[in-house]
C-alpha positions as CSV (number, residue, x, y, z in Angstrom):
1,X,-41.9,15.1,26.1
2,X,-41.0,18.8,26.6
3,X,-38.7,20.6,24.1
4,X,-35.1,20.8,25.2
5,X,-33.9,24.1,26.5
6,X,-32.6,26.5,23.7
7,X,-28.9,27.0,23.4
8,X,-27.4,30.4,24.1
9,X,-26.6,32.3,20.9
10,X,-22.8,32.1,21.4
11,X,-23.0,28.3,21.8
12,X,-25.0,27.9,18.6
13,X,-22.5,30.0,16.7
14,X,-19.5,28.0,17.9
15,X,-21.2,24.7,17.2
16,X,-21.9,25.9,13.6
17,X,-18.3,27.0,13.1
18,X,-17.0,23.7,14.5
19,X,-19.2,21.6,12.2
20,X,-18.2,23.7,9.2
21,X,-14.5,23.2,10.1
22,X,-15.1,19.4,10.4
23,X,-16.9,19.3,7.1
24,X,-13.8,21.0,5.5
25,X,-11.5,18.5,7.1
26,X,-9.9,21.1,9.4
27,X,-9.8,18.8,12.4
28,X,-7.4,20.9,14.6
29,X,-9.4,24.1,14.0
30,X,-12.7,22.3,14.8
31,X,-11.3,20.9,18.0
32,X,-10.1,24.3,19.1
33,X,-13.5,25.7,18.5
34,X,-15.3,23.0,20.5
35,X,-12.7,23.2,23.4
36,X,-13.0,27.0,23.5
37,X,-16.7,26.6,23.9
38,X,-16.3,24.0,26.6
39,X,-14.1,26.4,28.6
40,X,-16.7,29.1,28.2
41,X,-19.7,27.2,29.6
42,X,-22.2,29.2,31.7
43,X,-24.7,27.9,34.3
44,X,-27.6,28.2,31.8
45,X,-25.9,25.9,29.2
46,X,-28.2,23.0,28.6
47,X,-26.8,19.5,29.0
48,X,-27.6,18.6,25.4
49,X,-25.5,21.6,24.3
50,X,-22.5,20.5,26.4
51,X,-23.0,17.0,24.9
52,X,-22.9,18.4,21.4
53,X,-19.5,20.1,22.2
54,X,-18.1,17.0,23.7
55,X,-19.2,14.8,20.8
56,X,-17.7,17.3,18.3
57,X,-14.4,17.2,20.2
58,X,-14.6,13.4,20.4
59,X,-15.0,13.2,16.6
60,X,-11.9,15.4,16.0
61,X,-9.9,13.2,18.4
62,X,-11.0,10.1,16.6
63,X,-10.1,11.7,13.2
64,X,-6.6,12.2,14.7
65,X,-6.6,8.5,15.8
66,X,-6.6,9.4,19.5
67,X,-9.1,6.8,20.5
68,X,-8.5,7.3,24.3
69,X,-9.3,11.0,24.2
70,X,-12.4,10.4,22.0
71,X,-13.7,7.8,24.4
72,X,-13.1,10.2,27.3
73,X,-15.5,12.6,25.5
74,X,-18.1,9.9,25.1
75,X,-17.9,8.9,28.7
76,X,-18.4,12.6,29.7
77,X,-21.5,12.7,27.6
78,X,-22.9,9.6,29.3
79,X,-22.2,11.3,32.7
80,X,-24.3,14.4,32.0
81,X,-27.7,14.9,33.7
82,X,-30.7,13.2,32.0
83,X,-32.3,16.4,30.9
84,X,-34.6,17.0,27.9
85,X,-32.7,16.5,24.6
86,X,-30.2,14.0,26.2
87,X,-31.8,10.9,24.7
88,X,-30.6,11.9,21.2
89,X,-27.2,13.0,22.6
90,X,-26.8,9.6,24.3
91,X,-27.6,7.9,21.0
92,X,-25.0,10.0,19.2
93,X,-22.5,9.1,21.9
94,X,-23.2,5.4,21.4
95,X,-22.6,5.9,17.7
96,X,-19.3,7.5,18.3
97,X,-18.3,4.8,20.7
98,X,-19.1,2.2,18.0
99,X,-16.7,4.0,15.7
100,X,-14.0,4.0,18.4
101,X,-14.5,0.3,19.0
102,X,-14.3,-0.5,15.3
103,X,-11.0,1.4,15.0
104,X,-9.7,-0.3,18.1
105,X,-10.3,-3.7,16.4
106,X,-13.6,-4.8,17.9
107,X,-16.1,-4.8,15.0
108,X,-18.6,-7.1,16.9
109,X,-18.9,-4.5,19.7
110,X,-19.1,-1.7,17.1
111,X,-21.9,-3.6,15.3
112,X,-23.9,-3.9,18.6
113,X,-23.6,-0.2,19.2
114,X,-24.8,0.7,15.7
115,X,-27.8,-1.6,16.0
116,X,-28.6,0.0,19.4
117,X,-28.3,3.5,17.8
118,X,-30.5,2.6,14.9
119,X,-33.2,1.4,17.4
120,X,-32.9,4.4,19.6
121,X,-32.9,6.9,16.8
122,X,-36.0,5.3,15.1
123,X,-37.9,5.6,18.5
124,X,-36.8,9.2,18.9
125,X,-37.9,10.1,15.4
126,X,-34.4,11.0,14.3
127,X,-34.2,9.5,10.7
128,X,-30.8,11.1,10.0
129,X,-29.2,9.5,13.1
130,X,-30.8,6.1,12.3
131,X,-29.5,6.5,8.7
132,X,-26.0,7.1,10.0
133,X,-26.1,3.9,12.1
134,X,-27.4,2.0,9.0
135,X,-24.5,3.4,6.9
136,X,-22.0,2.2,9.6
137,X,-23.5,-1.3,9.5
138,X,-23.2,-1.2,5.7
139,X,-19.5,-0.3,6.0
140,X,-19.0,-3.3,8.3
141,X,-20.7,-5.5,5.8
142,X,-18.3,-4.2,3.1
143,X,-15.3,-5.0,5.3
144,X,-16.7,-8.6,5.7
145,X,-17.2,-8.9,1.9
146,X,-21.0,-9.1,2.3
147,X,-21.6,-6.6,-0.6
148,X,-25.2,-7.6,-1.2
149,X,-26.1,-6.9,2.5
150,X,-24.1,-3.6,2.3
151,X,-26.2,-2.4,-0.8
152,X,-29.4,-3.1,1.1
153,X,-28.2,-1.2,4.2
154,X,-26.9,1.7,2.2
155,X,-30.2,2.0,0.4
156,X,-32.0,2.0,3.8
157,X,-29.7,4.7,5.0
158,X,-30.3,6.9,1.9
159,X,-34.1,6.6,2.6
160,X,-33.5,7.9,6.1
161,X,-31.3,10.8,5.0
162,X,-33.8,11.8,2.3
163,X,-36.6,11.8,5.0
164,X,-34.5,14.2,7.1
165,X,-33.4,16.3,4.1
166,X,-29.8,15.7,5.0
167,X,-28.0,16.5,1.7
168,X,-24.5,15.8,3.2
169,X,-25.7,12.4,4.4
170,X,-27.2,11.6,1.0
171,X,-24.0,12.6,-0.9
172,X,-21.6,10.6,1.3
173,X,-23.8,7.5,1.4
174,X,-24.8,7.5,-2.2
175,X,-21.0,7.7,-3.0
176,X,-20.3,4.6,-0.9
177,X,-23.4,2.8,-2.4
178,X,-22.1,3.6,-5.9
179,X,-18.7,2.1,-5.1
180,X,-20.3,-1.0,-3.7
181,X,-22.5,-1.4,-6.8
182,X,-19.5,-0.9,-9.0
183,X,-17.7,-3.7,-7.2
184,X,-20.5,-6.2,-8.0
185,X,-20.6,-4.8,-11.6
186,X,-24.1,-3.3,-11.4
187,X,-22.8,-0.5,-13.6
188,X,-26.0,1.3,-14.4
189,X,-27.1,1.4,-10.8
190,X,-23.7,2.7,-9.8
191,X,-23.9,5.5,-12.4
192,X,-27.2,6.5,-11.0
193,X,-25.9,6.5,-7.4
194,X,-22.9,8.6,-8.4
195,X,-25.3,11.1,-10.1
196,X,-27.5,11.3,-7.0
197,X,-24.4,11.9,-4.9
198,X,-23.1,14.6,-7.2
199,X,-26.5,16.4,-7.1
200,X,-26.6,16.4,-3.3
201,X,-22.9,17.5,-3.0
202,X,-23.5,20.2,-5.5
203,X,-26.5,21.5,-3.6
204,X,-24.4,22.1,-0.5
205,X,-21.3,23.1,-2.5
206,X,-19.1,20.5,-0.9
207,X,-15.9,20.3,-3.0
208,X,-14.5,17.5,-0.8
209,X,-17.4,15.3,-1.5
210,X,-17.4,16.2,-5.2
211,X,-13.7,15.2,-5.4
212,X,-14.5,11.9,-3.7
213,X,-17.4,11.2,-6.1
214,X,-15.2,11.9,-9.1
215,X,-12.5,9.5,-7.7
216,X,-15.2,6.8,-7.4
217,X,-16.2,7.5,-11.0
218,X,-12.6,7.2,-12.1
219,X,-12.2,3.9,-10.2
220,X,-15.3,2.5,-11.9
221,X,-14.1,3.6,-15.4
222,X,-10.8,1.9,-14.8
223,X,-12.6,-1.3,-13.8
224,X,-14.5,-1.1,-17.1
225,X,-11.3,-0.4,-19.0
226,X,-12.7,3.0,-20.1
227,X,-9.5,4.9,-19.8
228,X,-10.8,8.1,-21.4
229,X,-13.6,8.5,-18.8
230,X,-11.2,7.6,-16.0
231,X,-8.8,10.3,-17.2
232,X,-11.6,12.9,-17.3
233,X,-12.9,12.0,-13.9
234,X,-9.4,12.1,-12.4
235,X,-8.9,15.6,-13.8
236,X,-12.2,16.8,-12.3
237,X,-11.3,15.2,-8.9
238,X,-8.0,17.0,-8.9
239,X,-9.7,20.3,-9.6
240,X,-12.2,19.8,-6.8
241,X,-9.5,18.6,-4.4
242,X,-7.4,21.7,-5.0
243,X,-10.4,24.0,-4.6
244,X,-11.1,22.3,-1.3
245,X,-7.4,22.7,-0.4
246,X,-7.4,19.0,0.8
247,X,-3.9,17.4,0.3
248,X,-5.2,13.9,1.0
249,X,-7.7,14.2,-1.9
250,X,-5.1,15.8,-4.1
251,X,-2.9,12.8,-3.4
252,X,-5.7,10.4,-4.3
253,X,-6.4,12.2,-7.5
254,X,-2.7,12.1,-8.4
255,X,-2.8,8.4,-7.6
256,X,-5.6,7.8,-10.1
257,X,-3.9,10.0,-12.7
258,X,-0.8,7.8,-12.3
259,X,-2.9,4.7,-12.8
260,X,-4.5,6.2,-16.0
261,X,-1.1,7.2,-17.4
262,X,0.2,3.7,-16.7
263,X,-2.7,2.1,-18.5
264,X,-2.1,4.5,-21.4
265,X,1.5,3.3,-21.6
266,X,3.0,6.6,-20.5
267,X,5.2,5.0,-17.8
268,X,7.5,8.0,-17.0
269,X,4.4,10.2,-16.4
270,X,2.7,7.5,-14.4
271,X,5.8,7.1,-12.2
272,X,5.9,10.9,-11.5
273,X,2.3,11.0,-10.5
274,X,2.5,7.9,-8.3
275,X,5.7,9.2,-6.6
276,X,3.9,12.5,-5.9
277,X,1.0,10.7,-4.4
278,X,3.3,8.6,-2.3
279,X,5.0,11.7,-0.9
280,X,1.7,13.4,-0.1
281,X,0.5,10.2,1.6
282,X,3.6,10.2,3.8
283,X,3.2,13.9,4.6
284,X,-0.4,13.6,5.6
285,X,0.2,10.3,7.4
286,X,-2.6,8.7,5.5
287,X,-1.7,5.0,5.9
288,X,-4.4,3.8,3.5
289,X,-3.1,6.1,0.8
290,X,0.5,4.9,1.5
291,X,-0.7,1.3,0.9
292,X,-2.6,2.3,-2.3
293,X,0.3,4.3,-3.8
294,X,2.9,1.6,-2.9
295,X,0.8,-1.1,-4.5
296,X,0.2,0.8,-7.7
297,X,3.9,1.8,-7.9
298,X,4.8,-1.8,-7.5
299,X,2.6,-2.7,-10.4
300,X,4.3,-0.1,-12.6
301,X,7.8,-1.2,-11.6
302,X,6.9,-4.9,-12.3
303,X,5.7,-4.0,-15.8
304,X,9.1,-2.3,-16.3
305,X,10.9,-5.4,-15.2
306,X,12.3,-3.6,-12.2
307,X,11.6,-6.5,-9.9
308,X,13.7,-5.7,-6.9
309,X,12.2,-2.2,-6.4
310,X,8.8,-3.6,-7.2
311,X,9.1,-6.1,-4.3
312,X,10.3,-3.3,-2.0
313,X,7.2,-1.2,-2.9
314,X,5.0,-4.3,-2.4
315,X,6.6,-4.7,1.0
316,X,5.7,-1.1,1.8
317,X,2.1,-1.8,0.9
318,X,2.0,-4.9,3.0
319,X,3.4,-3.0,6.0
320,X,0.8,-0.3,5.7
321,X,-2.0,-3.0,5.3
322,X,-0.8,-4.7,8.5
323,X,-0.9,-1.4,10.3
324,X,-4.4,-0.7,9.0
325,X,-5.6,-4.1,10.2
326,X,-4.4,-3.3,13.7
327,X,-5.8,0.2,13.7
328,X,-9.1,-0.6,11.9
329,X,-10.8,1.3,9.1
330,X,-14.3,2.6,8.5
331,X,-16.5,4.1,5.7
332,X,-15.2,4.0,2.2
333,X,-11.8,3.1,3.6
334,X,-13.1,-0.5,4.2
335,X,-13.9,-0.9,0.5
336,X,-10.5,0.7,-0.6
337,X,-8.6,-1.7,1.8
338,X,-10.4,-4.7,0.4
339,X,-9.4,-3.6,-3.1
340,X,-5.8,-3.2,-2.1
341,X,-5.8,-6.7,-0.6
342,X,-7.1,-8.2,-3.9
343,X,-4.7,-6.0,-5.9
344,X,-1.7,-7.1,-3.9
345,X,-1.9,-10.7,-5.2
346,X,-2.7,-9.4,-8.7
347,X,0.7,-7.5,-8.8
348,X,2.5,-10.6,-7.6
349,X,0.8,-12.7,-10.3
350,X,1.8,-10.2,-13.0
351,X,5.3,-10.2,-11.7
352,X,5.4,-14.0,-11.8
353,X,4.1,-14.0,-15.4
354,X,6.9,-11.7,-16.5
355,X,9.5,-13.9,-14.7
356,X,7.9,-16.9,-16.3
357,X,8.3,-15.3,-19.7
358,X,12.1,-15.7,-19.3
359,X,11.6,-19.5,-19.3
360,X,9.6,-20.5,-22.4
361,X,9.1,-24.0,-21.1
362,X,6.9,-22.9,-18.1
363,X,4.2,-20.7,-19.7
364,X,1.0,-20.8,-17.5
365,X,2.8,-22.9,-14.9
366,X,2.6,-20.2,-12.1
367,X,-1.2,-19.9,-12.3
368,X,-1.8,-23.6,-12.3
369,X,0.6,-24.5,-9.6
370,X,-0.7,-21.6,-7.4
371,X,-4.3,-22.9,-7.7
372,X,-3.2,-26.5,-6.9
373,X,-1.0,-25.5,-4.0
374,X,-3.9,-23.6,-2.4
375,X,-6.3,-26.4,-2.9
376,X,-4.0,-29.0,-1.4
377,X,-3.3,-26.7,1.6
378,X,-7.0,-26.0,2.0
379,X,-7.8,-29.7,2.1
380,X,-5.1,-30.2,4.7
381,X,-6.8,-27.7,7.0
382,X,-4.8,-24.5,6.3
383,X,-7.0,-21.6,7.2
384,X,-8.2,-19.0,4.6
385,X,-6.0,-16.0,5.6
386,X,-2.9,-18.1,5.2
387,X,-3.9,-19.4,1.8
388,X,-3.4,-16.0,0.3
389,X,0.3,-16.2,1.3
390,X,0.6,-19.8,-0.1
391,X,-0.6,-18.3,-3.4
392,X,2.0,-15.4,-3.2
393,X,4.8,-17.9,-2.4
394,X,3.7,-20.1,-5.3
395,X,3.7,-17.1,-7.7
396,X,7.2,-16.1,-6.5
397,X,8.7,-19.5,-6.2
398,X,11.0,-19.0,-9.2
399,X,11.8,-15.3,-8.6
400,X,15.5,-16.3,-8.3
401,X,15.5,-17.2,-12.0
402,X,15.8,-13.5,-12.7
403,X,19.5,-14.0,-12.0
404,X,19.8,-16.9,-14.5
405,X,20.4,-15.8,-18.1
406,X,17.5,-16.7,-20.5
407,X,20.0,-18.5,-22.8
408,X,20.6,-21.0,-20.1
409,X,17.0,-21.4,-19.0
410,X,15.9,-22.0,-22.7
411,X,18.9,-24.1,-23.7
412,X,17.7,-27.1,-25.7
413,X,20.6,-29.3,-25.0
414,X,22.2,-30.7,-21.8
415,X,23.4,-28.0,-19.4
416,X,27.1,-27.9,-18.5
417,X,28.0,-28.5,-14.8
418,X,28.6,-24.8,-14.5
419,X,25.3,-23.9,-16.0
420,X,23.4,-26.5,-13.9
421,X,25.1,-25.0,-10.7
422,X,23.8,-21.6,-11.7
423,X,20.3,-22.9,-12.2
424,X,20.4,-24.8,-8.9
425,X,21.2,-21.5,-7.1
426,X,17.9,-19.9,-8.0
427,X,16.1,-20.9,-4.8
428,X,18.8,-19.2,-2.7
429,X,18.9,-16.2,-5.0
430,X,15.1,-15.9,-4.6
431,X,15.3,-16.1,-0.8
432,X,18.0,-13.5,-0.8
433,X,15.7,-11.2,-2.8
434,X,13.0,-11.6,-0.2
435,X,15.3,-11.4,2.8
436,X,14.6,-7.7,3.7
437,X,10.8,-8.0,3.1
438,X,8.2,-8.5,5.8
439,X,6.1,-11.0,3.9
440,X,4.5,-13.8,6.1
441,X,6.4,-17.0,6.9
442,X,4.6,-19.0,4.3
443,X,6.2,-17.1,1.4
444,X,10.0,-17.4,1.7
445,X,10.1,-21.2,2.6
446,X,8.3,-22.0,-0.7
447,X,10.8,-19.9,-2.6
448,X,13.9,-21.3,-0.8
449,X,12.9,-24.9,-0.3
450,X,10.7,-26.0,-3.2
451,X,13.5,-28.3,-4.6
452,X,14.3,-30.0,-1.3
453,X,13.5,-33.7,-1.0
454,X,12.0,-35.7,1.8
455,X,15.1,-38.0,1.9
456,X,17.6,-35.1,2.0
457,X,18.7,-35.5,-1.6
458,X,17.4,-32.1,-2.8
459,X,18.9,-28.7,-3.0
460,X,19.9,-26.0,-2.0
461,X,20.4,-27.1,1.6
462,X,19.8,-30.8,1.6
463,X,17.0,-30.5,4.2
464,X,15.2,-33.8,5.0
465,X,11.8,-34.8,6.5
466,X,10.1,-32.3,8.6
467,X,13.1,-30.0,8.4
468,X,11.5,-28.9,5.1
469,X,8.7,-26.3,5.9
470,X,5.2,-27.6,5.4
471,X,4.4,-24.9,2.8
472,X,7.4,-26.0,0.7
473,X,6.4,-29.7,1.0
474,X,2.8,-28.9,-0.2
475,X,4.1,-26.7,-3.1
476,X,6.6,-29.4,-4.2
477,X,3.7,-31.9,-4.8
478,X,1.7,-29.3,-6.8
479,X,4.9,-28.2,-8.7
480,X,5.9,-31.7,-9.8
481,X,2.4,-32.7,-10.7
482,X,2.0,-29.7,-13.0
483,X,5.3,-30.4,-14.6
484,X,4.3,-34.0,-15.3
485,X,0.9,-33.2,-16.9
486,X,2.2,-30.3,-18.9
487,X,3.8,-30.5,-22.4
488,X,7.3,-29.1,-22.5
489,X,9.7,-28.8,-25.5
490,X,11.6,-31.8,-24.2
491,X,8.7,-34.1,-23.1
492,X,5.1,-35.0,-23.7
493,X,2.3,-34.4,-21.1
494,X,1.4,-37.4,-19.0
495,X,-2.3,-38.2,-18.3
496,X,-3.5,-37.6,-14.8
497,X,-3.3,-41.3,-13.6
498,X,0.1,-41.9,-15.1
499,X,1.4,-38.7,-13.4
500,X,0.1,-39.9,-10.0
501,X,1.7,-43.3,-10.6
502,X,5.1,-41.6,-11.2
503,X,4.7,-39.5,-8.1
504,X,3.7,-42.5,-5.9
505,X,7.0,-44.1,-6.8
506,X,8.8,-41.0,-5.3
507,X,6.9,-41.0,-2.0
508,X,9.5,-41.1,0.8
509,X,12.2,-40.0,-1.5
510,X,11.1,-36.6,-3.0
511,X,7.7,-36.3,-1.3
512,X,6.4,-36.2,2.2
513,X,4.7,-39.6,2.7
């Protein structure tokens, strides 16, 4: 195979400037450089050089979430003459198309493209391009929760980048590998991967990557409850982010600083940092960061017993997550999104425990009844994604008790008719608290209808039979069972078999037959 035609000097200079602008995150500037070059093409410009410009422009369009314009660039690459050097350009075009397909919600097609790129790049002797495809496949594995497979793929990608002497590739991939290793608690291996990433990023003087690495170190330190190390890493991340003049990374560093302050018990400082991060997330239109900052702020508000604003903040996180699922994510964003998903339920659980603390008779009830509700629903054929929301509904089922004075909830004697009327209103109060939220359909029915009875004798609306939503009917079984087998101040705990005997007598009255 003959060598591809050399690029004119002006083309090489513009390509280099465009790549540097991309590396700094200056997407608009990079696009203008690539497009200026495309408008200045001469008859001696080789096809591979035109392809490089088109691919650069396509990457900037994708970074701006303009998938249509990015795909137009890819199709233009595929339409170029099959001259020397175009095999590699075509493979790069397929890699970019895979990223587009992923972000458009077709991970299966994206995976097929990345596998194709890996094969083509290996045959062409392009280890860096093959490594990029392997890293993309690892990112997909992270999104699927296949962390062991992801580690293997990241390690393979690192081998390819090292073979090519690609320090930027080494730094970015080692950072993602470190985060993955931290998630599976291989702490020592994660520390080494972060060190490898920092060494490579330092070699090329990339402050953006160095900030990202320190953010990963801070996350790992928080996971290990090492608040001092998290604090130091967050400060370093903020310094690198400001040096890089990257507002998104500044916002992420402020987010971590807010989490650190919250864990240290400095809630006013934590709230300031988290609100700053949220404002920057909005200004930069970083939906993932919007979701992260809203989730962490909800956690802070819940710890301060500010439950209504906490629920509003959780709702904001949920809306952003829903938007991300439609738009798709890639790279480290896949791992961050999975952590938000897990953390969403954690915040709800913490909120439920604080609500439960008002009613001394129900300690531990929320966790037990949530587990049991999900297990019954699973055995009845409810699919895995919906089970998350059965759990959220179970945790929030008594949120309306926030409007009931603790003196009434913990009264040892018989309640007066007025007091009992106030207690009976808690399902409606809870539903009203959730009314403006966008939580899935499984949540609110559990909150509003968990005291309805099959024969219509329950409250608050006297629903009967299948008028009662299925999620509420399932929850009621779990709720009553746990109440029967739990010791309360006014009753002993029943053994399992006796509890089931009591419940069988209420089939057709309280319970769905």
